C-alpha positions as CSV (number, residue, x, y, z in Angstrom):
1,M,78.8,110.5,120.9
2,K,75.8,109.2,122.8
3,S,74.7,105.6,123.0
4,P,72.8,104.4,119.9
5,R,69.1,104.3,120.3
6,T,67.3,101.2,121.3
7,S,63.7,102.5,121.0
8,R,61.5,103.6,118.2
9,P,62.1,107.3,117.1
10,G,59.4,109.6,118.4
11,S,57.3,112.3,116.7
12,G,59.3,115.3,115.5
13,N,62.7,113.6,115.4
14,K,64.2,115.4,112.5
15,Y,66.9,112.7,111.9
16,F,64.1,110.4,110.7
17,I,62.1,113.0,108.7
18,T,62.7,114.0,105.1
19,K,63.9,117.5,104.3
20,S,60.7,118.1,102.3
21,K,58.8,117.7,105.6
22,G,61.1,119.8,107.7
23,G,63.6,117.2,108.8
24,Y,67.3,116.5,108.1
25,S,67.1,113.3,106.1
26,T,67.9,113.0,102.4
27,C,66.5,109.4,102.3
28,I,63.3,108.3,100.6
29,Q,60.1,107.8,102.5
30,G,59.5,104.4,104.0
31,K,56.9,101.9,103.2
32,P,54.5,101.7,104.8
33,T,55.2,105.3,105.8
34,D,55.3,106.0,109.5
35,K,53.1,108.9,110.5
36,N,55.7,110.3,112.9
37,C,59.0,109.6,111.1
38,N,58.4,109.3,107.4
39,V,61.7,107.7,106.4
40,L,60.4,104.6,108.2
41,A,59.7,101.8,107.5
42,N,63.1,101.4,105.7
43,C,66.5,100.1,106.9
44,V,68.3,102.8,105.0
45,G,66.3,105.7,106.5
46,Y,66.7,104.3,110.0
47,A,70.4,103.5,109.8
48,C,71.3,106.9,108.3
49,G,69.2,108.8,110.8
50,A,70.4,106.8,113.8
51,Y,74.0,107.1,112.8
52,N,73.9,110.9,112.5
53,E,71.7,111.1,115.6
54,E,74.2,109.2,117.9
55,H,76.9,111.7,116.9
56,E,74.6,114.6,117.7
57,F,75.5,116.5,114.6
58,G,72.2,118.5,114.5
59,Y,72.0,117.8,110.8
60,E,72.6,114.9,108.3
61,K,76.4,115.1,108.0
62,Y,76.7,111.7,106.4
63,H,74.3,111.2,103.5
64,L,73.9,107.4,103.6
65,N,70.9,107.5,101.2
66,C,71.9,104.8,98.8
67,N,70.9,101.1,98.6
68,A,71.8,99.4,101.9
69,E,74.4,97.0,100.4
70,N,76.3,100.0,99.0
71,F,76.7,101.7,102.4
72,I,80.3,100.5,102.5
73,E,81.4,102.4,99.4
74,R,79.4,105.5,100.4
75,A,81.0,105.4,103.9
76,I,84.6,105.0,102.6
77,A,84.0,107.9,100.2
78,S,82.8,110.0,103.1
79,G,86.0,109.3,105.1
80,L,84.5,106.7,107.5
81,S,86.3,103.4,108.4
82,V,85.0,99.9,107.9
83,Y,85.9,96.8,109.9
84,Q,85.0,93.1,109.9
85,K,84.2,93.0,113.6
86,P,81.0,94.7,114.6
87,M,81.2,97.5,117.3
88,V,78.6,99.4,119.3
89,G,77.3,102.4,117.3
90,G,78.4,100.9,114.0
91,I,76.3,100.2,110.9
92,I,76.4,96.5,110.0
93,V,76.0,95.9,106.3
94,W,74.8,92.9,104.2
95,Q,74.6,92.6,100.4
96,K,72.0,90.7,98.5
97,G,73.1,89.2,95.2
98,T,75.9,90.9,93.3
99,L,75.7,94.4,94.6
100,K,73.4,95.4,91.8
101,S,70.0,96.8,92.6
102,S,68.4,94.4,90.1
103,D,69.0,91.4,92.4
104,G,68.3,93.1,95.8
105,A,69.2,96.1,97.8
106,G,70.8,94.4,100.9
107,H,70.2,95.4,104.5
108,V,71.7,97.6,107.2
109,A,71.2,97.9,111.0
110,I,72.7,99.8,113.9
111,V,74.7,97.7,116.4
112,T,73.6,98.4,120.0
113,Y,75.5,95.7,121.9
114,V,78.6,93.5,121.4
115,N,79.3,90.6,123.9
116,N,83.1,90.7,123.4
117,V,85.0,93.6,121.7
118,N,88.0,91.4,120.8
119,D,86.1,88.4,119.5
120,P,82.4,89.1,119.2
121,T,80.1,86.1,118.8
122,Q,76.8,87.8,119.6
123,I,75.4,91.3,119.0
124,K,72.1,93.2,119.2
125,T,70.8,95.6,116.6
126,S,68.2,98.2,116.1
127,E,66.7,98.3,112.6
128,S,63.9,98.8,110.2
129,G,63.0,97.4,106.8
130,Y,61.3,98.6,103.7
131,G,57.9,96.9,103.4
132,A,58.0,95.6,107.0
133,K,54.9,95.5,109.2
134,S,56.7,97.4,111.9
135,P,58.8,100.6,111.4
136,F,61.3,99.6,114.2
137,W,62.5,96.4,116.0
138,Q,65.5,95.0,117.8
139,T,67.3,91.7,117.0
140,T,69.8,89.5,118.8
141,R,72.2,88.1,116.3
142,N,74.7,85.3,116.7
143,K,77.8,85.2,114.5
144,G,77.2,81.6,113.4
145,N,79.0,81.0,110.1
146,G,79.9,84.7,109.9
147,N,76.7,86.0,108.4
148,W,75.4,87.4,111.8
149,G,72.0,85.8,111.7
150,Q,70.9,87.1,108.3
151,A,69.3,84.8,105.7
152,S,71.6,82.8,103.4
153,S,70.5,85.0,100.4
154,Y,72.4,87.8,102.1
155,K,76.1,88.1,102.6
156,Y,77.8,90.1,105.4
157,R,80.1,92.8,104.2
158,G,81.4,94.6,107.3
159,C,80.6,97.3,109.9
160,I,80.9,101.0,109.4
161,A,82.6,102.4,112.6
162,P,81.4,105.5,114.5
163,V,83.5,108.6,114.0
164,G,86.7,108.4,116.1
165,Y,86.4,104.7,116.7
166,K,89.7,103.0,117.7
167,P,89.7,99.2,117.4
168,P,90.5,97.4,120.7
169,E,94.0,96.1,121.2
170,P,94.2,92.4,121.1
171,P,94.8,90.8,124.5
172,K,98.4,90.2,125.3
173,P,99.4,86.6,125.5
174,M,100.4,85.2,128.8
175,P,104.2,84.9,129.1
176,T,105.5,81.3,129.0
177,P,106.9,80.5,132.5
178,T,110.7,80.1,132.7
179,R,111.7,76.7,133.9
180,K,114.8,76.2,136.1
181,F,115.3,72.6,135.1
182,K,115.1,70.9,131.7
183,E,114.6,67.3,130.4
184,G,117.7,65.3,131.0
185,D,118.8,67.1,134.1
186,R,120.1,64.9,137.0
187,V,118.3,66.1,140.1
188,I,117.6,65.2,143.7
189,L,113.9,64.9,144.4
190,N,112.9,65.8,147.9
191,G,109.2,66.7,148.4
192,P,105.6,65.9,147.6
193,I,104.6,64.4,144.2
194,Y,101.2,64.6,142.5
195,L,99.2,62.4,140.2
196,S,98.8,65.2,137.6
197,S,100.5,68.5,137.0
198,M,97.3,70.3,138.2
199,S,96.5,68.2,141.2
200,N,95.8,69.9,144.6
201,I,96.5,67.0,146.9
202,P,99.9,65.2,146.9
203,S,99.8,61.4,146.4
204,N,103.2,60.7,148.1
205,T,106.4,62.3,149.4
206,I,109.8,61.4,148.0
207,K,112.9,62.0,150.1
208,N,116.3,62.7,148.7
209,K,116.0,60.5,145.6
210,I,118.6,60.9,142.8
211,T,116.6,60.9,139.5
212,T,116.4,62.5,136.0
213,V,113.8,65.0,134.7
214,T,111.9,63.3,131.9
215,R,109.0,65.7,131.2
216,V,108.5,69.4,131.6
217,V,105.2,71.3,131.2
218,K,105.9,74.6,129.4
219,G,102.6,76.3,130.1
220,E,100.9,77.3,133.3
221,C,100.5,74.5,135.8
222,K,101.0,73.8,139.5
223,H,103.6,71.0,139.3
224,P,105.6,71.1,136.0
225,Y,108.2,68.3,136.4
226,N,108.1,64.5,136.1
227,T,111.1,62.2,136.6
228,T,112.4,58.8,135.8
229,G,109.9,56.0,136.6
230,D,107.0,58.4,136.4
231,L,107.0,58.8,140.2
232,G,104.6,61.7,139.9
233,W,104.6,65.5,139.1
234,C,106.5,67.8,141.4
235,D,107.3,71.5,142.0
236,E,110.5,73.3,141.2
237,S,111.1,73.8,144.9
238,S,111.3,70.0,145.4
239,L,114.2,69.6,143.0
240,K,117.9,70.3,143.3
241,L,120.6,69.7,140.7
242,Y,122.6,66.6,141.5
243,N,126.4,67.2,141.4
244,P,128.2,63.9,141.8
245,T,131.6,65.6,141.9
246,P,132.3,66.8,145.5
247,T,133.8,70.2,146.0
248,P,137.4,69.7,146.9
249,P,138.3,70.9,150.4
250,K,140.3,74.0,150.9
251,P,144.0,73.1,151.5
252,T,145.0,73.1,155.2
253,E,146.9,76.2,156.2
254,F,150.2,75.7,158.1
255,K,152.4,78.1,160.0
256,I,155.9,78.1,161.3
257,G,156.1,76.0,164.5
258,D,153.3,73.5,163.6
259,N,154.1,69.9,164.3
260,V,153.4,67.9,161.2
261,I,153.8,64.5,159.5
262,L,155.7,64.9,156.2
263,N,154.7,62.3,153.6
264,G,155.5,63.2,150.0
265,P,158.1,64.7,147.6
266,I,160.6,67.3,148.7
267,Y,162.5,69.8,146.5
268,Y,165.9,71.6,146.8
269,R,164.3,75.0,146.1
270,A,160.8,76.3,146.7
271,N,160.1,76.7,143.0
272,D,161.8,73.6,141.6
273,T,159.8,71.4,139.3
274,K,161.7,68.2,139.9
275,A,161.6,66.5,143.3
276,A,164.9,65.8,145.0
277,N,163.6,63.0,147.3
278,Y,160.5,61.5,148.9
279,I,159.9,61.4,152.6
280,K,157.5,58.9,154.2
281,N,155.5,59.6,157.3
282,K,158.2,61.6,159.1
283,K,157.3,63.6,162.2
284,T,158.8,67.1,162.0
285,K,158.1,70.8,162.5
286,I,157.7,73.6,160.0
287,T,160.6,76.0,160.3
288,R,160.3,78.2,157.2
289,Y,157.5,79.5,154.9
290,A,158.1,81.0,151.4
291,K,154.8,82.7,150.4
292,G,153.8,82.5,146.7
293,T,156.1,79.6,145.8
294,K,155.3,76.2,144.4
295,H,156.6,74.4,147.5
296,P,156.3,76.9,150.4
297,Y,157.2,74.8,153.5
298,N,160.5,73.7,155.0
299,T,160.9,71.6,158.1
300,T,163.3,70.7,160.9
301,G,166.7,69.6,159.6
302,D,166.2,71.4,156.3
303,L,165.0,68.2,154.6
304,G,163.8,70.2,151.6
305,W,160.8,72.3,150.4
306,C,157.4,70.6,150.2
307,D,153.7,71.3,149.4
308,A,150.8,71.6,151.8
309,A,149.4,68.4,150.3
310,S,152.4,66.5,151.7
311,L,151.8,67.7,155.2
312,K,149.4,66.7,158.0
313,K,149.1,68.4,161.4
314,V,149.9,66.3,164.4
């Protein structure tokens, strides 16, 4: 398909000449009749001819030779598709009155430009009109209230798409950023803060302050977090979860021969559950080790079995 025309048809263009005069068109003669293309001046003759011409059929394949406002029904019956959003190469259609010829024939035009395929608000059209002073003109049309610049006595019906037209896919929404922290999280703030979530220059720097996240921006922004006291907005990299419970140290490992201080319960056997005695701050030495038991250590003098928690290296 070639681009729709944006200039007046020239002499001998069969798409705009009636069959009775050697052309392809089944439309009526225009008024006033153009000496070169006798279906002009008339919106129907122009739109029908330009639509078949842009597809380069070499004949009038689609006989859009009815009243302008009835192009929609004629197009659907011919296997063409109709959409609400105008597209380049399509035929834009308006009705006048009640779709009866007694109250007006409507208007059609060929769309030559669309400013946004997903959400058009301005188009350009090439067109003609029965009884018009000129057989051809171009119009810039704004969507406005949805009537695409036509007088209020007309009502927009839709746009007949070119053959093979595929409507554009709607733009994919931007994914919502995943936030590491949420409102209520206790955090340590250590870094720059900003007056707004989109600021470029920090207003201050906070060092190792334990605080709470109070606000989180879900959409795109530079600094999505605010904390108790409205200190300012900060980045994710400036926050760290606050964990007030320290990680318990790993138990000290002892071996046979270590000098230790024993301070705690002792047991007759390494897996007993009931203590036999309690030793306080006694300097001694580990003499035996029972791996995998509850109380794996024994000391000089066989005082009894004890835990690592009851021992301290000297």
